[in-house]
N, C-alpha and C positions, 0 to 999 in steps of 0.2 A: 303661937295659936293661929295665927290668919295665915300660914302656909297650910296648915289641915284643913282650911276654908277653901284652898286653891283648888285641889286634887279632885274633891268630889265635883267642883263646878266644872272643872275642864271636862270631867269624863260625862256629864249630863249635858254640856253642849256638844261634846261629839256624838252623842247618840239621839239628840234631838232631830226635831224635823226640821231645822232653821235651814237656808239654803246656804249654798259653799260662801257665797259673799257675806252674808250674815256670820257664818260661823268666823271666817276669814277677819271682818273687822273687828268681832269680839275677842278673837286670840290675839291680834295686832294691840287692842286695847290693853288687854289683860296682860300682856308681856312687859308693858309699860307702867302699869298702876301701882300705886301704893295704898295701903288700907288707912283710912281716914274715919268714915263713918262704921257704926257697927253692922251695917249691913251691906257695905260695898266698898269698893276701890275708886280712886281717881287718879285721872291722867288728864295731859292736854296736847297730843300731838296735832299736829295740823291736817288737814284735808290731805294734803300734798303728800306728807309723809305716810299717812295711811294708806293712800292711794300706790305710793311705791312699795310698801309692804304687802300688800293683798294682790298687786299686779292688775289692778282696774284705774280706770277713768275716775279722776274726781269728781265728775257729776255722779257717776255709779256709786261712789263712797258717801257722798251727800245724801243720795235717796235710801241708801241702806243704813245710814244713820239715822233718818226719820223714821224708818219703817222700824227699828230697834227700840227707839225711843216711844214709838206708838205701842208697840208690844210691853211695854213697862220693863224692859231690860235693861235701861240706859237712861239717864237723865242728862240732858245738854243745858249748861250754864254757859251764857254768852260772855265770852272774852273780849268783848267789845271790839271797836276798828283796828284793824292790823294786829290783831291779837288771837291766837286760837282759842277755842271754847274749852271748857273745863268738861269731861266727861265723868261722872260717876257710873261703875257697874255695879247693879244689884245681884250679888250672887245669889241670893236668896230665891230671886225670880228666875235666875237660870236654872237652879237646880231644881224649882217646881217644872220645868218645861215637859211637857209629855214627851215619852221616847218616839221615835220614828217609828212606824208601823212594821217595817221590815226588821226592827231589831227588839219587837216586843218581848222574847224571852231574856233579854240584856246580855245574851252571850256573845262573844266574838264569833264571826264565822270564819270557817277555814276554807281556803283557796285550794281546789282541787288542781293537781297538776297532771299533764297527761300524757 
């Protein structure tokens, strides 16, 4: 049942107006997450691991995590000193993201080759 929630969430994330870093961090978290709550998944990678996954500096990842949390897409639970935070991803909030204006019709655009 949880797998059925993953695919629409990934599509909503792909079609959203989030930045490439926000999408990258959410994708990295979602690939590690396990369902725990009725509305989300949880995982606990370090900022360093996320930085390696996304190809960004740890400081960028920290600011992106704060941004995602402020949007209500992610909840950070402190892991304490020398421990990674626990992240709870709210798939319902991701599915509710408005689509990017250039994808208003929800259809993939073909690339003209020429």
